[in-house]
DSSP file (Angstrom, degrees, kcal/mol; ACC not computed):
  #  RESIDUE AA STRUCTURE BP1 BP2  ACC     N-H-->O    O-->H-N    N-H-->O    O-->H-N    TCO  KAPPA ALPHA  PHI   PSI    X-CA   Y-CA   Z-CA
    1    1 A X     >        0   0    0      0, 0.0     4,-1.6     0, 0.0     3,-0.1   0.000 360.0 360.0 360.0 -37.7   21.2    8.9  -38.3
    2    2 A X  H  >  +     0   0    0      1,-0.2     4,-1.7     2,-0.2     5,-0.1   0.858 360.0  51.6 -63.1 -35.8   18.6    9.1  -35.6
    3    3 A X  H  > S+     0   0    0      2,-0.2     4,-2.1     1,-0.2    -1,-0.2   0.780 105.1  56.7 -72.9 -25.4   17.7    5.4  -36.1
    4    4 A X  H  > S+     0   0    0      2,-0.2     4,-2.8     1,-0.2    -1,-0.2   0.931 106.5  49.4 -66.7 -44.4   21.3    4.5  -35.7
    5    5 A X  H  X S+     0   0    0     -4,-1.6     4,-2.2     1,-0.2    -2,-0.2   0.892 112.0  48.6 -62.7 -39.8   21.4    6.2  -32.2
    6    6 A X  H  X S+     0   0    0     -4,-1.7     4,-2.8     2,-0.2     5,-0.2   0.931 111.8  49.8 -65.7 -44.1   18.2    4.3  -31.2
    7    7 A X  H  X S+     0   0    0     -4,-2.1     4,-2.8     1,-0.2    -2,-0.2   0.929 111.4  48.1 -63.5 -47.5   19.7    1.0  -32.4
    8    8 A X  H  X S+     0   0    0     -4,-2.8     4,-2.3     2,-0.2    -1,-0.2   0.870 112.0  48.9 -60.1 -38.7   22.9    1.7  -30.5
    9    9 A X  H  X S+     0   0    0     -4,-2.2     4,-3.0     2,-0.2     5,-0.2   0.934 111.9  49.0 -71.3 -44.5   20.9    2.6  -27.3
   10   10 A X  H  X S+     0   0    0     -4,-2.8     4,-2.5     1,-0.2     5,-0.2   0.936 112.1  49.5 -58.9 -41.6   18.7   -0.6  -27.6
   11   11 A X  H  X S+     0   0    0     -4,-2.8     4,-2.5    -5,-0.2    -1,-0.2   0.934 111.1  48.8 -62.5 -43.7   21.8   -2.7  -28.1
   12   12 A X  H  X S+     0   0    0     -4,-2.3     4,-2.1     1,-0.2     6,-0.2   0.910 111.4  50.0 -59.7 -44.0   23.5   -1.1  -25.0
   13   13 A X  H  <>S+     0   0    0     -4,-3.0     5,-2.8     1,-0.2    -2,-0.2   0.931 114.2  45.0 -63.0 -41.5   20.3   -1.7  -22.9
   14   14 A X  H ><5S+     0   0    0     -4,-2.5     3,-1.2    -5,-0.2    -2,-0.2   0.939 114.2  47.2 -68.0 -45.1   20.2   -5.4  -23.9
   15   15 A X  H 3<5S+     0   0    0     -4,-2.5    -1,-0.2     1,-0.3    -2,-0.2   0.861 110.4  52.4 -61.5 -40.0   23.9   -6.1  -23.5
   16   16 A X  T 3<5S-     0   0    0     -4,-2.1    -1,-0.3    -5,-0.2    -2,-0.1  -0.080 128.3 -83.9 -99.7  32.0   24.1   -4.5  -20.1
   17   17 A X  T < 5 +     0   0    0     -3,-1.2     2,-0.4     1,-0.3    -3,-0.2   0.687  69.5 157.5  88.8  18.0   21.3   -6.3  -18.4
   18   18 A X      < -     0   0    0     -5,-2.8    -1,-0.3    -6,-0.2     2,-0.1  -0.620  34.0-137.4 -74.3 128.4   18.2   -4.3  -19.4
   19   19 A X     >  -     0   0    0     -2,-0.4     4,-2.1     1,-0.1     5,-0.2  -0.402  23.2-104.4 -82.6 171.7   15.1   -6.5  -19.1
   20   20 A X  H  > S+     0   0    0      1,-0.2     4,-2.5     2,-0.2     5,-0.2   0.843 118.8  56.4 -62.7 -37.0   12.3   -6.5  -21.6
   21   21 A X  H  > S+     0   0    0      2,-0.2     4,-2.0     1,-0.2    -1,-0.2   0.939 109.1  45.6 -61.1 -48.1   10.0   -4.5  -19.4
   22   22 A X  H  > S+     0   0    0      1,-0.2     4,-2.0     2,-0.2    -2,-0.2   0.902 113.1  50.4 -60.2 -41.5   12.5   -1.6  -19.1
   23   23 A X  H  X S+     0   0    0     -4,-2.1     4,-2.7     1,-0.2    -1,-0.2   0.882 109.7  49.8 -64.2 -38.1   13.1   -1.7  -22.8
   24   24 A X  H  < S+     0   0    0     -4,-2.5    -1,-0.2     2,-0.2    -2,-0.2   0.851 108.1  55.2 -71.3 -31.2    9.4   -1.6  -23.6
   25   25 A X  H  < S+     0   0    0     -4,-2.0     3,-0.4     1,-0.2    -2,-0.2   0.909 114.7  38.0 -66.1 -40.6    9.1    1.4  -21.2
   26   26 A X  H  < S+     0   0    0     -4,-2.0     2,-0.3     1,-0.3    -2,-0.2   0.877 135.8  21.8 -79.7 -36.8   11.7    3.3  -23.1
   27   27 A X  S  < S-     0   0    0     -4,-2.7    -1,-0.3    -5,-0.2    -2,-0.2  -0.683  85.5-164.6-129.6  78.2   10.6    2.0  -26.6
   28   28 A X        -     0   0    0     -3,-0.4    -3,-0.1    -2,-0.3    -4,-0.1  -0.342  21.0-116.4 -71.9 140.5    7.0    1.0  -26.2
   29   29 A X    >   -     0   0    0      1,-0.1     3,-1.9    -2,-0.0     4,-0.3  -0.302  39.4 -97.5 -65.8 164.5    5.4   -1.2  -29.0
   30   30 A X  T 3  S+     0   0    0      1,-0.3     3,-0.3     2,-0.1    -1,-0.1   0.808 124.1  38.9 -55.5 -36.0    2.5    0.4  -30.8
   31   31 A X  T >  S+     0   0    0      1,-0.2     3,-1.5     2,-0.1    -1,-0.3   0.324  83.4 108.9 -99.9   6.1   -0.2   -1.3  -28.7
   32   32 A X  T <  S+     0   0    0     -3,-1.9   125,-0.4     1,-0.3    -1,-0.2   0.884  89.1  30.7 -53.9 -49.5    1.7   -1.0  -25.3
   33   33 A X  T 3  S+     0   0    0     -4,-0.3    -1,-0.3    -3,-0.3     2,-0.1   0.179  89.8 123.4 -99.5  14.1   -0.6    1.6  -23.8
   34   34 A X  S <  S-     0   0    0     -3,-1.5   123,-0.6     1,-0.1     2,-0.1  -0.476  74.0 -97.1 -72.3 147.3   -3.9    0.6  -25.6
   35   35 A X  E     -A  156   0A   0    121,-0.2   121,-0.3     1,-0.1     3,-0.1  -0.426  27.5-165.7 -64.2 138.5   -6.8   -0.2  -23.2
   36   36 A X  E    S+     0   0A   0    119,-2.7     2,-0.3     1,-0.3   120,-0.2   0.555  81.9  24.9 -95.7 -14.6   -7.2   -3.9  -22.6
   37   37 A X  E     +A  155   0A   0    118,-1.3   118,-2.1    15,-0.1     2,-0.3  -0.975  67.1 168.4-151.2 132.9  -10.7   -3.3  -21.1
   38   38 A X  E     +A  154   0A   0     -2,-0.3     2,-0.3   116,-0.2   116,-0.2  -0.929   3.8 159.6-151.8 125.1  -13.1   -0.4  -21.8
   39   39 A X  E     -A  153   0A   0    114,-1.9   114,-3.1    -2,-0.3     2,-0.5  -0.995  37.0-124.6-145.0 141.1  -16.7    0.0  -20.8
   40   40 A X  E     -A  152   0A   0     -2,-0.3   112,-0.3   112,-0.2    -2,-0.0  -0.720  35.6-125.8 -88.7 132.2  -18.9    2.9  -20.5
   41   41 A X        -     0   0    0    110,-2.7     2,-0.4    -2,-0.5   110,-0.3  -0.350  15.0-137.3 -76.0 159.8  -20.5    3.0  -17.0
   42   42 A X    >   -     0   0    0      3,-0.2     3,-1.3     1,-0.1   103,-0.0  -0.896  16.7-124.8-114.4 142.5  -24.3    3.3  -16.5
   43   43 A X  T 3  S+     0   0    0     -2,-0.4   102,-0.1     1,-0.2    -1,-0.1   0.743 109.0  41.7 -59.1 -26.0  -25.8    5.6  -13.8
   44   44 A X  T 3  S+     0   0    0     97,-0.1     2,-0.6    98,-0.0    -1,-0.2   0.324  91.3  93.4-109.1   8.7  -27.8    2.6  -12.2
   45   45 A X    <   +     0   0    0     -3,-1.3    -3,-0.2     1,-0.1    90,-0.1  -0.904  43.2 177.9-109.2 120.6  -25.2   -0.2  -12.2
   46   46 A X        +     0   0    0     -2,-0.6    89,-2.8     1,-0.1     2,-0.4   0.755  63.1  52.0 -87.3 -24.0  -23.1   -0.5   -9.1
   47   47 A X  E     -F  134   0B   0     87,-0.2     2,-0.4    89,-0.0    87,-0.2  -0.929  54.8-178.0-127.6 131.6  -21.0   -3.5   -9.9
   48   48 A X  E     -F  133   0B   0     85,-3.0    85,-2.3    -2,-0.4     2,-0.3  -0.993   7.2-173.9-128.7 135.4  -18.7   -4.3  -12.9
   49   49 A X  E     +F  132   0B   0     -2,-0.4     2,-0.3    83,-0.2    83,-0.2  -0.889   7.1 171.1-125.6 155.3  -16.7   -7.6  -13.4
   50   50 A X  E     -F  131   0B   0     81,-1.7    81,-2.3    -2,-0.3     2,-0.4  -0.973  26.0-143.2-160.1 156.5  -14.3   -8.6  -16.0
   51   51 A X  E     -F  130   0B   0     -2,-0.3     2,-0.4    79,-0.2    79,-0.2  -0.996  29.5-177.0-120.8 126.1  -11.7  -11.3  -17.0
   52   52 A X  E     -F  129   0B   0     77,-2.7    77,-3.2    -2,-0.4     2,-0.4  -0.943  21.4-157.3-130.3 144.2   -8.6  -10.1  -18.7
   53   53 A X        -     0   0    0     -2,-0.4     2,-0.4    75,-0.2    75,-0.1  -0.915  22.2-141.5-114.1 149.3   -5.4  -11.6  -20.2
   54   54 A X        -     0   0    0     73,-0.4    73,-0.1    -2,-0.4     3,-0.0  -0.923  17.6-166.1-120.4 132.8   -2.4   -9.4  -20.4
   55   55 A X  S    S+     0   0    0     -2,-0.4     2,-0.3     1,-0.1    -1,-0.1   0.782  80.0  42.6 -83.7 -27.8    0.2   -9.3  -23.3
   56   56 A X  S    S-     0   0    0    -24,-0.1     2,-0.1     2,-0.0    -1,-0.1  -0.895  77.0-129.5-123.0 145.2    2.8   -7.3  -21.2
   57   57 A X        +     0   0    0     -2,-0.3     2,-0.3    61,-0.1    63,-0.2  -0.399  64.1  59.7 -82.6 169.5    4.1   -7.7  -17.7
   58   58 A X  E    S-B  119   0A   0     61,-3.0    61,-3.1    -2,-0.1     2,-0.2  -0.744  88.8 -11.0 116.7-161.7    4.3   -4.8  -15.4
   59   59 A X  E     -B  118   0A   0     99,-0.3    99,-2.8    -2,-0.3     2,-0.4  -0.553  51.2-169.4 -78.7 137.2    1.9   -2.2  -13.9
   60   60 A X  E     -BC 117 157A   0     57,-2.9    57,-2.0    97,-0.3     2,-0.4  -0.976  11.8-141.7-125.0 141.2   -1.7   -1.8  -15.1
   61   61 A X  E     -BC 116 156A   0     95,-3.0    95,-1.9    -2,-0.4     2,-0.6  -0.847   3.6-155.3-105.6 138.9   -4.1    1.1  -14.1
   62   62 A X  E     +BC 115 155A   0     53,-3.5    52,-2.9    -2,-0.4    53,-1.3  -0.962  36.3 166.2-102.9 118.3   -7.8    0.8  -13.4
   63   63 A X  E     -BC 113 154A   0     91,-3.2    91,-3.0    -2,-0.6     2,-0.6  -0.916  42.8-127.0-138.4 164.9   -9.3    4.2  -14.1
   64   64 A X  E     -BC 112 153A   0     48,-3.0    48,-2.1    -2,-0.3     2,-0.5  -0.948  24.2-152.7-106.2 115.7  -12.3    6.3  -14.7
   65   65 A X  E     -BC 111 152A   0     87,-3.2    87,-2.2    -2,-0.6     2,-0.4  -0.800  17.6-152.3 -89.7 126.1  -12.1    8.3  -17.8
   66   66 A X  E     - C   0 151A   0     44,-2.9     3,-0.4    -2,-0.5    44,-0.4  -0.821  21.9-151.7-107.3 137.4  -14.2   11.5  -17.4
   67   67 A X  S    S+     0   0    0     83,-2.1     2,-0.5    81,-0.7    82,-0.2   0.927 101.7  25.3 -64.2 -46.2  -16.0   13.6  -20.1
   68   68 A X  S    S-     0   0    0     80,-2.2    -1,-0.3    82,-0.2     3,-0.1  -0.817  85.5-173.4-122.2  85.0  -15.7   16.7  -17.9
   69   69 A X        -     0   0    0     -2,-0.5     3,-0.1    -3,-0.4     2,-0.1  -0.249  33.6 -95.0 -76.4 165.1  -12.7   16.3  -15.6
   70   70 A X        -     0   0    0      1,-0.1    -1,-0.1     4,-0.1     3,-0.1  -0.447  57.3 -87.7 -68.4 153.1  -11.8   18.8  -12.8
   71   71 A X    >   -     0   0    0      1,-0.1     3,-2.1    -2,-0.1    -1,-0.1  -0.250  59.8 -78.1 -60.6 156.5   -9.2   21.4  -13.9
   72   72 A X  T 3  S+     0   0    0      1,-0.2    -1,-0.1    -3,-0.1     3,-0.1  -0.249 120.9  30.4 -53.5 136.8   -5.6   20.4  -13.5
   73   73 A X  T 3  S+     0   0    0      1,-0.3     2,-0.4    -3,-0.1    -1,-0.2   0.146  94.6 105.2  97.2 -19.8   -4.5   20.7   -9.9
   74   74 A X    <   -     0   0    0     -3,-2.1    -1,-0.3     1,-0.1    -4,-0.1  -0.784  60.1-146.0 -97.4 140.1   -7.9   20.0   -8.4
   75   75 A X        -     0   0    0     -2,-0.4     2,-0.4    -3,-0.1    -1,-0.1  -0.123  12.4-111.4 -90.4-171.0   -8.4   16.6   -6.8
   76   76 A X        -     0   0    0     26,-0.1     2,-0.7     2,-0.1    26,-0.1  -0.973   7.1-148.5-129.0 147.2  -11.4   14.4   -6.6
   77   77 A X        +     0   0    0     -2,-0.4     2,-0.5     2,-0.0    -2,-0.0  -0.790  38.2 146.7-115.7  80.6  -13.6   13.3   -3.6
   78   78 A X        +     0   0    0     -2,-0.7     3,-0.1     1,-0.1    -2,-0.1  -0.944   9.3 161.1-123.2 110.1  -14.8    9.8   -4.4
   79   79 A X        +     0   0    0     -2,-0.5     2,-1.9     1,-0.2    -1,-0.1   0.896  54.2  67.6 -94.1 -50.0  -15.1    7.8   -1.3
   80   80 A X  S    S+     0   0    0     57,-0.1    56,-1.7     2,-0.0    57,-0.4  -0.465  70.2 119.5 -88.4  71.4  -17.4    4.7   -1.9
   81   81 A X  E     -G  135   0B   0     -2,-1.9     2,-0.4    54,-0.2    54,-0.2  -0.996  35.6-175.4-137.9 130.7  -15.3    2.7   -4.3
   82   82 A X  E     -G  134   0B   0     52,-2.3    52,-2.5    -2,-0.4     2,-0.5  -0.991   4.1-171.7-127.2 128.3  -13.9   -0.8   -3.8
   83   83 A X  E     -G  133   0B   0     -2,-0.4     2,-0.4    50,-0.2    50,-0.2  -0.978   3.6-176.1-116.2 126.9  -11.6   -2.6   -6.4
   84   84 A X  E     -G  132   0B   0     48,-2.7    48,-2.4    -2,-0.5     2,-0.4  -0.967   0.6-175.8-118.2 138.8  -10.6   -6.3   -6.2
   85   85 A X  E     +G  131   0B   0     11,-0.5    11,-2.4    -2,-0.4     2,-0.3  -0.990   5.0 172.6-134.6 145.1   -8.2   -8.1   -8.5
   86   86 A X  E     -GH 130  95B   0     44,-2.4    44,-3.0    -2,-0.4     2,-0.3  -0.988  29.9-125.9-150.3 137.2   -7.3  -11.8   -8.6
   87   87 A X  E     -GH 129  94B   0      7,-3.2     7,-1.8    -2,-0.3     2,-0.4  -0.637  31.9-170.5 -72.5 141.6   -5.2  -14.2  -10.8
   88   88 A X  E     +GH 128  93B   0     40,-3.2    40,-2.4    -2,-0.3     2,-0.3  -0.999  16.1 155.9-130.9 136.0   -7.2  -17.1  -11.9
   89   89 A X  E >   - H   0  92B   0      3,-2.4     3,-0.5    -2,-0.4    38,-0.1  -0.879  60.3 -83.4-140.3-178.0   -6.1  -20.3  -13.6
   90   90 A X  T 3  S+     0   0    0     -2,-0.3     3,-0.1     1,-0.2    37,-0.0   0.729 125.5  33.0 -62.9 -19.3   -7.6  -23.8  -13.7
   91   91 A X  T 3  S+     0   0    0      1,-0.2     2,-0.3     0, 0.0    -1,-0.2   0.619 120.5  17.5-110.5 -15.3   -6.0  -24.8  -10.5
   92   92 A X  E <   -H   89   0B   0     -3,-0.5    -3,-2.4     2,-0.0     2,-0.4  -0.982  47.6-145.3-157.1 157.8   -5.8  -21.7   -8.2
   93   93 A X  E     -H   88   0B   0     -2,-0.3     2,-0.4    -5,-0.2    -5,-0.2  -0.993  21.0-173.2-128.0 123.7   -7.0  -18.2   -7.5
   94   94 A X  E     -H   87   0B   0     -7,-1.8    -7,-3.2    -2,-0.4     2,-0.1  -0.980  23.9-125.2-123.9 125.0   -4.5  -15.7   -6.0
   95   95 A X  E     -H   86   0B   0     -2,-0.4     2,-0.4    -9,-0.2    -9,-0.3  -0.383  24.7-141.5 -64.9 141.9   -5.5  -12.3   -4.8
   96   96 A X        -     0   0    0    -11,-2.4     2,-0.6    -2,-0.1   -11,-0.5  -0.818  20.4-110.8 -99.0 143.9   -3.5   -9.5   -6.4
   97   97 A X        -     0   0    0     -2,-0.4    21,-0.5    21,-0.1     2,-0.5  -0.641  41.6-178.9 -65.9 119.1   -2.4   -6.4   -4.5
   98   98 A X        -     0   0    0     -2,-0.6    19,-0.2    19,-0.1   -15,-0.2  -0.826  15.8-147.6-131.3  95.2   -4.5   -3.7   -6.0
   99   99 A X  B     -D  116   0A   0     17,-1.5    17,-1.1    -2,-0.5     2,-0.1  -0.260   0.9-152.2 -61.7 143.2   -3.8   -0.2   -4.6
  100  100 A X        +     0   0    0     15,-0.2     2,-0.4     2,-0.1    15,-0.2  -0.381  37.3 149.6-113.1  55.2   -6.8    2.1   -4.5
  101  101 A X        -     0   0    0     -2,-0.1     2,-0.9    15,-0.1    -2,-0.0  -0.727  46.2-132.0 -88.0 140.3   -5.0    5.4   -4.7
  102  102 A X        +     0   0    0     -2,-0.4     2,-0.5    12,-0.1    12,-0.2  -0.810  34.0 172.5 -89.1 106.7   -6.9    8.2   -6.4
  103  103 A X  E     -E  113   0A   0     10,-2.2    10,-3.6    -2,-0.9     2,-0.1  -0.968  20.1-147.0-122.3 116.9   -4.4    9.6   -8.8
  104  104 A X  E     -E  112   0A   0     -2,-0.5     2,-0.3     8,-0.2     8,-0.2  -0.472  15.7-172.7 -78.2 150.2   -5.8   12.3  -11.3
  105  105 A X  E     -E  111   0A   0      6,-2.5     6,-2.5    -2,-0.1     2,-0.3  -0.994   4.5-166.8-143.4 149.4   -4.5   12.6  -14.7
  106  106 A X        +     0   0    0     -2,-0.3     2,-0.3     4,-0.2     4,-0.2  -0.955  40.0  75.2-133.8 150.4   -5.1   15.2  -17.5
  107  107 A X  S    S-     0   0    0     -2,-0.3     3,-0.1     1,-0.1    -2,-0.0  -0.992 100.6  -8.6 152.6-142.3   -4.3   15.3  -21.2
  108  108 A X  S    S+     0   0    0     -2,-0.3     2,-0.4     1,-0.2    -1,-0.1   0.888 144.1  26.5 -56.0 -42.6   -5.8   13.5  -24.3
  109  109 A X  S    S-     0   0    0     -3,-0.1     2,-0.4     2,-0.0    -1,-0.2  -0.967  82.4-164.9-118.9 142.0   -7.7   11.5  -21.8
  110  110 A X        +     0   0    0    -44,-0.4   -44,-2.9    -2,-0.4     2,-0.3  -0.950  32.7  91.1-127.7 143.2   -8.6   12.9  -18.4
  111  111 A X  E     -BE  65 105A   0     -6,-2.5    -6,-2.5    -2,-0.4     2,-0.4  -0.968  65.9 -56.4 171.2-150.8   -9.8   11.1  -15.3
  112  112 A X  E     -BE  64 104A   0    -48,-2.1   -48,-3.0    -2,-0.3     2,-0.7  -0.992  28.1-141.5-130.6 123.7   -8.9    9.3  -12.1
  113  113 A X  E     +BE  63 103A   0    -10,-3.6   -10,-2.2    -2,-0.4   -50,-0.3  -0.817  24.4 178.6 -80.4 119.6   -6.7    6.2  -11.7
  114  114 A X  E     +     0   0A   0    -52,-2.9     2,-0.3    -2,-0.7   -51,-0.2   0.497  60.9   7.1-107.0  -5.7   -8.6    4.3   -9.0
  115  115 A X  E     -B   62   0A   0    -53,-1.3   -53,-3.5   -15,-0.2     2,-0.4  -0.940  54.7-158.7-171.0 151.6   -6.3    1.2   -8.7
  116  116 A X  E     +BD  61  99A   0    -17,-1.1   -17,-1.5    -2,-0.3     2,-0.3  -0.997  15.4 178.5-135.4 136.9   -3.0   -0.1  -10.0
  117  117 A X  E     -B   60   0A   0    -57,-2.0   -57,-2.9    -2,-0.4     2,-0.4  -0.954  21.2-127.2-134.8 157.3   -2.0   -3.8  -10.1
  118  118 A X  E     -B   59   0A   0    -21,-0.5     2,-0.7    -2,-0.3   -59,-0.2  -0.905   5.4-157.0-114.3 135.9    1.2   -5.6  -11.3
  119  119 A X  E     -B   58   0A   0    -61,-3.1   -61,-3.0    -2,-0.4    -2,-0.0  -0.927  27.3-136.4-102.5 111.9    1.4   -8.4  -13.6
  120  120 A X    >   -     0   0    0     -2,-0.7     3,-1.5   -63,-0.2     0, 0.0  -0.260  17.1-116.8 -70.3 157.4    4.7  -10.3  -12.9
  121  121 A X  T 3  S+     0   0    0      1,-0.3    -1,-0.1   -64,-0.1   -64,-0.1   0.788 114.2  61.9 -61.5 -26.7    6.9  -11.4  -15.8
  122  122 A X  T 3  S+     0   0    0      2,-0.1    -1,-0.3     0, 0.0     2,-0.2   0.629  76.6 107.8 -71.6 -16.9    6.3  -15.0  -14.6
  123  123 A X    <   -     0   0    0     -3,-1.5     2,-0.1     1,-0.1    -4,-0.0  -0.493  69.0-131.4 -69.4 131.1    2.6  -14.8  -15.2
  124  124 A X    >   -     0   0    0     -2,-0.2     3,-1.1     1,-0.1   -70,-0.2  -0.293  16.2-114.6 -78.9 165.6    1.7  -16.9  -18.2
  125  125 A X  T 3  S+     0   0    0      1,-0.3    -1,-0.1   -72,-0.1   -71,-0.1   0.765 115.9  59.9 -67.5 -23.8   -0.4  -15.8  -21.1
  126  126 A X  T 3  S+     0   0    0    -73,-0.1     2,-0.3     2,-0.1    -1,-0.3   0.580  83.5  98.4 -82.2  -8.4   -3.0  -18.4  -20.0
  127  127 A X    <   -     0   0    0     -3,-1.1     2,-0.4   -73,-0.1   -73,-0.4  -0.601  62.6-153.6 -79.6 135.7   -3.4  -16.8  -16.6
  128  128 A X  E     - G   0  88B   0    -40,-2.4   -40,-3.2    -2,-0.3     2,-0.6  -0.876   5.2-147.1-107.7 143.0   -6.5  -14.6  -16.4
  129  129 A X  E     -FG  52  87B   0    -77,-3.2   -77,-2.7    -2,-0.4     2,-0.4  -0.955  15.8-161.5-109.2 125.3   -6.9  -11.7  -14.0
  130  130 A X  E     -FG  51  86B   0    -44,-3.0   -44,-2.4    -2,-0.6     2,-0.3  -0.783   9.8-174.2 -98.6 148.3  -10.4  -11.1  -12.8
  131  131 A X  E     -FG  50  85B   0    -81,-2.3   -81,-1.7    -2,-0.4     2,-0.4  -0.971  16.5-159.8-140.9 160.6  -11.5   -7.9  -11.3
  132  132 A X  E     -FG  49  84B   0    -48,-2.4   -48,-2.7    -2,-0.3     2,-0.5  -0.994   3.8-169.3-138.9 130.6  -14.5   -6.4   -9.7
  133  133 A X  E     -FG  48  83B   0    -85,-2.3   -85,-3.0    -2,-0.4     2,-0.4  -0.988  16.1-178.5-119.0 128.4  -15.2   -2.6   -9.4
  134  134 A X  E     -FG  47  82B   0    -52,-2.5   -52,-2.3    -2,-0.5     2,-0.4  -0.976  23.8-147.7-138.6 123.6  -18.0   -1.9   -7.1
  135  135 A X  E     - G   0  81B   0    -89,-2.8   -54,-0.2    -2,-0.4     3,-0.1  -0.737  17.9-143.0 -82.5 131.3  -19.6    1.5   -6.1
  136  136 A X  S    S+     0   0    0    -56,-1.7     2,-0.3    -2,-0.4    -1,-0.1   0.803  77.2  15.3 -74.3 -28.7  -20.8    1.2   -2.5
  137  137 A X     >  -     0   0    0    -57,-0.4     4,-1.4     1,-0.1     3,-0.2  -0.998  65.7-126.6-149.9 155.5  -24.0    3.3   -3.0
  138  138 A X  H  > S+     0   0    0     -2,-0.3     4,-2.5     1,-0.2     5,-0.2   0.821 107.5  61.8 -68.0 -32.1  -26.2    4.7   -5.9
  139  139 A X  H  > S+     0   0    0      1,-0.2     4,-2.4     2,-0.2    -1,-0.2   0.912 103.5  48.9 -64.8 -42.1  -25.9    8.3   -4.6
  140  140 A X  H  > S+     0   0    0     -3,-0.2     4,-1.6     2,-0.2    -1,-0.2   0.924 112.8  48.8 -60.1 -43.4  -22.1    8.3   -5.0
  141  141 A X  H  X S+     0   0    0     -4,-1.4     4,-2.2     1,-0.2    -2,-0.2   0.925 110.4  49.4 -61.6 -47.0  -22.5    7.0   -8.5
  142  142 A X  H  X S+     0   0    0     -4,-2.5     4,-2.3     1,-0.2    -1,-0.2   0.865 108.8  54.3 -63.0 -38.1  -25.2    9.7   -9.4
  143  143 A X  H  X S+     0   0    0     -4,-2.4     4,-1.8     2,-0.2    -1,-0.2   0.856 106.9  50.7 -62.3 -35.4  -22.9   12.4   -8.0
  144  144 A X  H  X S+     0   0    0     -4,-1.6     4,-2.7     2,-0.2    -2,-0.2   0.931 112.2  46.3 -67.2 -46.4  -20.1   11.2  -10.3
  145  145 A X  H  X S+     0   0    0     -4,-2.2     4,-1.7     1,-0.2    -2,-0.2   0.885 113.3  49.3 -65.3 -38.4  -22.3   11.3  -13.4
  146  146 A X  H  < S+     0   0    0     -4,-2.3    -1,-0.2    -5,-0.2    -2,-0.2   0.860 117.7  40.6 -66.5 -35.9  -23.7   14.8  -12.4
  147  147 A X  H  < S+     0   0    0     -4,-1.8    -2,-0.2    -5,-0.2    -1,-0.2   0.854 130.7  21.0 -84.2 -34.3  -20.3   16.2  -11.9
  148  148 A X  H  < S-     0   0    0     -4,-2.7   -80,-2.2     1,-0.3   -81,-0.7   0.393  85.5-143.6-120.3   4.0  -18.4   14.6  -14.8
  149  149 A X  S  < S+     0   0    0     -4,-1.7    -1,-0.3    -5,-0.2    -2,-0.1  -0.442  71.8  23.2  70.3-143.4  -20.8   13.5  -17.5
  150  150 A X  S    S-     0   0    0     -2,-0.1   -83,-2.1   -84,-0.1     2,-0.4  -0.289  72.2-165.3 -57.5 136.9  -20.0   10.3  -19.4
  151  151 A X  E     - C   0  66A   0   -110,-0.3  -110,-2.7   -85,-0.2     2,-0.4  -0.996   5.0-169.7-129.3 132.2  -17.7    8.0  -17.4
  152  152 A X  E     -AC  40  65A   0    -87,-2.2   -87,-3.2    -2,-0.4     2,-0.5  -0.965  20.2-133.5-122.8 145.4  -15.8    5.0  -18.8
  153  153 A X  E     -AC  39  64A   0   -114,-3.1  -114,-1.9    -2,-0.4     2,-0.4  -0.833  31.6-175.1 -90.6 123.9  -14.0    2.3  -16.9
  154  154 A X  E     -AC  38  63A   0    -91,-3.0   -91,-3.2    -2,-0.5     2,-0.5  -0.959  17.1-171.0-122.7 141.3  -10.5    1.7  -18.5
  155  155 A X  E     +AC  37  62A   0   -118,-2.1  -119,-2.7    -2,-0.4  -118,-1.3  -0.998  29.3 141.2-126.0 127.9   -7.8   -0.8  -17.8
  156  156 A X  E     -AC  35  61A   0    -95,-1.9   -95,-3.0    -2,-0.5  -121,-0.2  -0.995  54.4 -67.6-161.1 162.5   -4.5   -0.3  -19.6
  157  157 A X  E     - C   0  60A   0   -123,-0.6     2,-0.3  -125,-0.4   -97,-0.3  -0.246  45.9-151.6 -53.1 135.9   -0.7   -0.5  -19.2
  158  158 A X        -     0   0    0    -99,-2.8   -99,-0.3     1,-0.1    -1,-0.1  -0.802  32.3 -85.8-106.4 156.0    0.7    2.0  -16.7
  159  159 A X        -     0   0    0     -2,-0.3    -1,-0.1     1,-0.1  -134,-0.0  -0.330  28.9-160.0 -61.1 140.9    4.2    3.4  -17.0
  160  160 A X              0   0    0      1,-0.2    -1,-0.1  -139,-0.2  -135,-0.1   0.312 360.0 360.0 -98.2   3.1    6.9    1.2  -15.3
  161  161 A X              0   0    0   -136,-0.1    -1,-0.2  -139,-0.0    -2,-0.1   0.525 360.0 360.0 -85.7 360.0    9.4    4.1  -15.0
């Protein structure tokens, strides 16, 4: 019976103009929120680069996953951080708007979202997004490691709701 309700809801959403992105937000595929990039940071490396392809359109979060996060309700004071994102294809490079808001999250994984960017529906599977994460000074990075232990850089699908 519960599957019949889900099927009716999905049919309703499709018939009345629901796009694929909204449908995936309500009923995500198994791999929807899996990281598309993950690397453990090193205490003496200030700059990280990557090239990514995306399976789904919508918002993606660049975050620092922390071994020992602040308790829920406490913010983070990380100042010296710069994130750049750009589309690349064989003929052009287009800068992406990549917001640098520090948004803390707690749960199964805990950490800080340090940037959010959007992959439009029109972006082809052959387009690559390059990103650069750069810490401005080694002291800031050392403070992060001393305060939070192991730190991983994650990029994964963010909720579109």
